[in-house]
N, C-alpha and C positions, 0 to 999 in steps of 0.2 A: 616301529616299537625299539625301545632304548636298548644300546647295545651294553651288554657288561663284559667286558674284557680282562680286566684284573680284580682279583680276590679283594675283597672290600664290604662296608657297609651303604646303601643306595636309597637314599629319602627321596621320595616323589610325591609329587601333588597329583591328588585325582579328586574328582567330582564324582558321588552317590545320588545327585537330584537329577530329577530333568529340567532340560534348557526352559528358564522361565518365557512369558510373552508380557510385554507391557502394552497395555492401551495408548493408544495413538492421542492425539490431541484432537478433538472436533469443534472446537469455539476460534480458529482463527480466521479470518474473512478475506477477501479480495474484492476492491471493486477498480473498475475500469470508467474512463471517462475524462470530462473535461474537468481543467483545473486553472487557476491564476498563472500561474509557472509552476519550474519543476522538470526534473528529468523526463523526458518522454519515453515511452516505451512502445511507441512507432517506428517501420523500418528495419532495417538491415542494422542501422547503429543504435537502437533502440537499448536501455540499461535494464537490469534486474530491480524491481522495485524493492525499495527499503521497506523494512520494519516499523510500523507505527506503533505505539503504548498509548496514545493522549491526545488530544486537539490539538496540543503545542506541537507535538510532532509533525502534524500534518501543517500547519501553518508557517511553522520554520523551513519546511520544505517545498511544500506547493503552495504559499500565500493563503490571502484571506478569503472569506466568504463573499469580497466584494462581487456585483454582477460581471459578468462578463461581456464584452461589447464585441459580437460579431457580426460582419458585415463589411460592407467598405462604405469608404465617403469619410468625411470630417466628422461625421455625428454618426457612427455607427449604432445599429438598437442594442438596447441591453437586454441580457439573457440570464434568468436567475442561476448561479452559481450550483445547482441543484448538490453535486458530488461534496462539495465542501460541506455543506448543511447535511447531508446524509453521512457525513463523517462524524459530524457531532452527535448526531441522533445514533447512531452505531456505539458510541462512547457512552452517550447518556444512558443507554438502555439496558447495559451489562457489558459490550463488549470489551476486549481486552488486547487483543493482537488484531492489525489488520496490515493489511498492503493495498497500497494505491496504484496503478498502472495509469498513468497520465495517456490520454489519447491527444494529437496534436492534429486540429481543423486546418482544413487547407489555407494557407496563406499566412498562418501564425509567422510573427516575425519578432526577433531580438532587437530589442532597442540599442542603440550606438552614439556616441558622442562624435563619430567622424575623427579625422586627424586631427591630434591637440598640439600639432607643432606651429610654431608660429611662423608669418611670413609665407611665402610659397611652399606647395605640399612638397614635404621629401620624396625621393624613391620609396617603391612600394617596401624594399626590405629596410627601409630605414625610418618607416611611419612607428607611431605609437597613438594606440587608440584604448576607448575603454568601451567594452562590448557588455549589455547583459546576457549573463550566462546559458541562461533559458528565454525561448519566446512566450511573449505575452504582453498585455496591455494595458496593465493597470496603472492609474496615475497617482500621483502624488497628492495629496489631499490641497485642495487650494488651485491647483494647476488645471489647464486644459492639454496641454501636450508632453509633460514630462513625467517618464516612466521612471526613472530612478536618477537619484541625485548623491555623487561623492564629492565630498569635500576632502582635498588632499593638502597636506599641511608638511613642512619642510622642517623638521625640526633639528635644533642646534645644539649640540651639549658641549661646552667649553671645556678643554682640558690641555696639556701642554704636548710639544711634539713627543717627548720620551714616551708617554702614556699612550698616545694616538698610535705610534708606530709600532706596541706591541698588540694592536686590536687585531682581529681575525682578519685575513686576508680577504679582499672585496670591501672594505670597510671604508666611505666614501671620508675625505678627510677636508676641511676649508681653511687656508690659511689668507689672511690679507681678500683679495678678490679671487685668488686662484685656487682650483680644485685638485685633489691627487687621490688615487687608489690604493691603499697600503695593499702591498703583497704584488702587486700586478705591475706589469710595466705599460698598461693602459693611459698613458698621459703625454703630454709635449714634453721636447726636451727644456722648454723653456721654462713649464713648470715643475719639471724635475730639480732644475737648478735654483729654482725657488726655493724649492723645500729643501734640499742638501744646504743650503746655506743659512738657513735658521739654526738657532741656536737650541739645545734640548730643551731650555726652559720657556722657551716663545710660546705664546699662548695661541692656540689653535682650537678648532671644533671639530667634532664630529658628526656629519651629515646623517640623519634617516629618514625614511618618508613613513608618515602616519596616513591611513584612508580611513574615512568613516564613510559606512554607504548607508543612505536613507531609502527604504523600499515604500510602496502604496500602503502597508499597515501601519506606516510612521516608525516601523523597527530601525534602529540603527544598528550596524555592525561595525567594529572598529578592530582595526588590523596595525598594531604599532611596530615601531621597530624595523621596519622593514630597510633591505640595501637596495642600492643600485646598480650592482654589480654581480655578474653570475655567480661569482665566487664567494659572495657573501651566504651564511647559511639560512638567513631570510631573505632571500633574493626577491623582491617583486615578481620578477618575471614568473616565477616558481609558485611562491604563496598564493598570488591572484591568478596563475597561468589556467590556463585549459584544463592542466591535469594537475593541481595543489597535490601535494605530499599528504595530507590529511584527508582522508575520505569525507568527513565531515562539511571540509569548506565545498569539496565537488558537488555537494546536495543542497547546501544551504547558502552559501555566498553569492550572492545574485549577480555580481560582475565579474569581468574577466580580463585582465590587464594584456595586451596585444601590443608587443614588441618587436620589430623586425630584426630579423637577423642580423642587420649588419649596422645596428644602433647600439652605441657603446653608451658606458656609464652616465658621461658628462652629456650626451644625446638626449638621454631618457631623461635628465635632470632637468636639462631644458626645453623639452616637450612639453613636459608636466608642468614647470612653473614660470615659463618665459623668461629666465632670469632669475634675478634672486630672490623674487616675490618668494614671501612665506607661508603663503596660504592661498590658493586657489578652488573655488567650487565649478563641477563639470555637471552638466545635465545631459541623462541619457535618452533622446527620444526616438519618436516614430517604430514604439513596439505595437504590435498587434496581437491579438488574441485570435484572428483568423477573418476571413472574407465568408465564411457560412459553416454551416454543421458538417461536421467529420464524414465520411463515407463508412461503410460497413467494412472495408478493409483494413482501414483504422482500427477500428475496434478489434477484428481479428487477431491483428498484429500485437495490440497491448494483451489480448487473451493469452496468446502463444508465451509472451512472458511470464504469466501466470502460472501456467502450465508447468514448469520448471520449479516451482514452490510447493515440496512437496508436503509442509506442514496445512497448505491451506484445505478449508474443508466446505466454505461457504464462499459463492462468487454472485456478484451482481454487478449491474451498469447502474445505477441512481442517475436520473436524469435523461437517459439516452430517449425514454420516451416522452419527453417533456420541450423537444427541440422545435415540435411543430410539423414533424416529417411521420407521418404513418407508417410510410413501407421500412425507412429508417427502424421506427421501433422493432415492427415486425422482425426484420431483419437481425439485430441484435438479439431477441429474447431466442430465436432460432440458433445463435452463435453462441449465445449462453448454456443452452441446451446440448448443443452438438461439444461443448467445451467438458461439460457435467459426463458426458456420455462417453469421452476419452478412456481407454482401455490403461487401468489402474491409476485413474487421478484421482478416486475416490471421493467425491463432493458433489453437491448440490447446488443448481442455480436456483436464487431466489428473484422472481420475474414480476414486472411491474406492469399495472396499467397505464395506458395515456392518461391525462386528467380531464377530468368533466365529460366523464362516461357514463351514460344511463346504462343498467343493469343489462338490455337486450343488446347494447353495444359490448359488453362484455362477453356476452355467450357469443356471438360473432367472432369475437376476438379469441376464445377458447377452443373455437373448432379447427383452428390452425395447428393445435399444440396437444400434441399427445408424449408425454414423456414419463417416466419414474423418478427420472432425475431433475426434477423440477417442480416449483409451486410458486404457484400463481397468486397475485393479493391484491385486494382492490377494498377501498377505494383510496385517496390519497390523503395524507394526513396535513393538517393547518395547524404551523405553530407561530408564536410570536417571531416576527421577524428580528433578528440582532441588528439589524441595520437601520431600524426606525431610529429618526431622530439624528442619523449620521449625515445621510444627504438629502438632497432634493429629492420630492416627489416619491420617499420610498413609503410603503404600506406598513402597516402596524401588524400584519400578518402575512405570511407565506407560506403557501401550498406546496408540500415535498412529496415524492413519490414514497410508497411504503418501505421498500425492500431496506433501507440504511436502518429503520426502525426493526424491521424483522430479524435481519441479521443480526442485531445487537442482542432481541428476544432470545434466537435460538441459543447463542454463547452466554447469554444470562440462565437460559434452562439447563443446560450441559453444565454448567458449574453449579447449580444450586440442587438440582436433582438428577441430571444423567441425561444421554442423550437417548436413551430408550423413551423419556419422558415426551411426550407430545408438548410443541411449544406453542403452544394456545391456551386460552383463558389468563392471559398474561396483562398487565398493563402495558399501555403506550407512554411511555416518559417521554416529557415535552409537548404530548399533545392538546392543544386546545381545543379542536375540535375536527370532525372530517368534513372533507370538501362535500361529500353527498351522504346523508345519513341512510343507513340500509336496514329496511325495513323486514321484521321477522318472515314475512310472506315471500319476499325478495328473496331473502338468503335460501327459503327452501327450495326455490329455483335453481341457484346459483351453486349451492352447496355441494348436491350430487354432482353437478360436471367438472368438481374440481378446483373451483374460484373460492379461495379462502377471503372471508370477510372480516372487516375490521368493524366492531359495531360499540358505538355509544348506548350503556347500558345503565339503567337508571339506578343511580346511588351506587354505582360499581366503576363508574370510569370508563374510558376508552379501551376497550381490549380488541386483542387476535382472538375472534372467535372462529376459526376454522383450521384444519391441521391435515388437509388433502393433499396429495400430489397432483399433476395435471396428469395423471394417466387413466387410461379405462380399463386397465389391468386390476381386475379386484384384490389380487395378490398383493399387490403394491400401491393400497389404496391411501395407508396414511403417512405423512411426513416422516413422524418418528422411526417407523418399521425400515424404511428407505434408508435414513440416516442412522440406526443402530446395526444395519447389514454393512454400510461403508466402515462404519467403525470397527466391527468384526474384521471385515476381509482385512482393511489396511491392516490391523493390528497384528492377525495372524501371518499377512504376508510378509512384513517386516520382522516379527519375530520368530520366523524359521529359516531364514535366508541362512543361517547356519547349515542348514541340511542338503544345501546345494553342492553335488560332488561327492557326497557319502556314500561309503558303499551301500547300495540300496537292497537290503536283505533285513532279516528278523528284528536285528538290534535297532536299527534306524527307523523300522516301521514302530515297534515299541517305544522309542523316544518321541516321537512324534505325535503317537497315540496319547503318552503323557503329557507332554508338553501341551499341548490343545485342550485335552480334559481336564488338566489343573487350571487353565485358564479362564474356562467356560464354568468351572466350579465356583471360581470366584464373581464372576459376573451374576449366577444363579444367588450366590450368597448376598450380594449386593440388591437383590430384588429386580435384576434386570430381565430374568427370564421368568416363563410361567410353568409351575410344579411343583408339588409339593416336595417333590424328592429329585435330587441330580439325574435320575435315570428316566425321568418324566419331563425333564426341561432341557434335555440333550443327549445326542450319542456322538459318538467320534469312531470310525471305522477305517482300519488300515492295515490290511492284510491281505493274503491271497484272493479274499471275495471282494476286494476292489479292485485287484490286479490282475491282467491276464499274462500269458508269457512274453505274450507278443509287445505289453506294456513295458516288460523288466529286460526285454531285449533290446529297446530303444531308450532305455534310460529313466523311463516316467514312472514316478512312485504318485499313487493316488489316495488321498485321504477322501473320507466322506464323512460331513458333519452335518451334523440337523440339531435344529435349535427351535424352541418354542417360544416364539416372542410376544411380548404383552402388546395389546393393542389398545388406543383410549377409549374410555368410556364415553362415546361422543354423543350416545343417546341414553339420558339417565330415565328409567322409566319407572316410576312409583305407582303401584296401583292400590286404589283406595277404593273401599266396599262399606257398606252399612252393613251392622249386625246389630240386634235386637239384646238388649241388656242382662238376660238370661239366657243367650244363645252360647252353646260350647264352644271355648276357644278352639 
């Protein structure tokens, strides 16, 4: 408490209200899987996935939805880029925030230019080369082996010696056929003598580097005003280096300029342009998407990266079930469940079935799954192929796993209604048809098992027609009940952290009761809880009845909370009978 040691008036701020608890977000999703390029979340050097808020964000970092080429040989087989299309489905169906953790297949390689120097290869510490920042085998349109193309230009701006000498240190200046770097001693005595012999009004040129990079999407990224010397504020070795000063460049710039430690400004310029050439085009080749499907360890590593993202509440692996490996598909589903069940992760896993399954096959698959933290969806969704007409042999339609659509519908329902509303009876945006039409009698078999079906309903479009978890526990039968409890738990957990290490007594207990009760009252008032009065909807107890002396001696505060949740009207029963005209009502 404050000290009062001298006479006077002391004005102090105090609070007369309970601590408030704010509801956490429930609509942020995370996908793991294969992409055309981008930072990998696999291995010890993996990076934390960046937040995406649009399909444009995804394409800028992870590349287009072009098919991947998984396999060895000169013409590896094409594999649908399921994750890129699932991201589009997520945003089209109402999703607004997404993380993507890239899984790197075995044998994935980054394209490279090889040494750029002319003549005999220089020593390793003097080599200059361009390398793709990320592994991937996407090809420039119209090319059979070029992954990236960099256009280098040497820009010369005419000026005078007096003005050139005032440029920032590290600026490369050309006079006649010679060059000098302003503010450094990195030049020959002969060149320096020639520079000193120039009149102040002599015409010279400031030389900078311009780089334009074309990627397989046709997008061109431009980097202008680059310097050739490390003292320059926009030194090419920094701006295009392994760790550029702008985090956005580290994610979206597709190339990396590698400069040997002993290569000076003049050697760098010579390697890039082979003399006084003003322009050069460099092709980067031999990039690879991988020699086959990734293993389960790669998926687990990516999921570990996602675990650190506290705002994620929905996880999925779109496309893992479509790689033709049934064992991998089953292992990924189990890894997603294990991830969602991790203590204090507060998220649910959206699981896919493999493509082209019949209902009896889905029943067999479901027998190996039992979790209150997961929901299984069937069948796959057919959409218009965004690549149709772009490349030879592209079909007009494309079958996609349902998890991307469903995750977006989760987010849409949360935003429009609330997390307590079952994410079902919602239209699937972008769906042309379903890969397999599920009949009513078939759903009567699948629904009780916890298999959520997507149905094409007459005059109502294609809708999600199920809201059950993959659990055999009747208490956690419904997706919205599980997700609402995750929402409550996360909100109360994060909203009561202030209580840790406070004196464990009556005042603290009362503050906890008030904070939680006020929060649950607002939930009841918004229609999230069942009951005509708050007393019917919830209770909060935190006193001597919930804690023993042993709990107090061991520093434990125990608060007992009960809520009456709303369950969906899954079966709407209308009983109709006959009556006579004169019968009593």
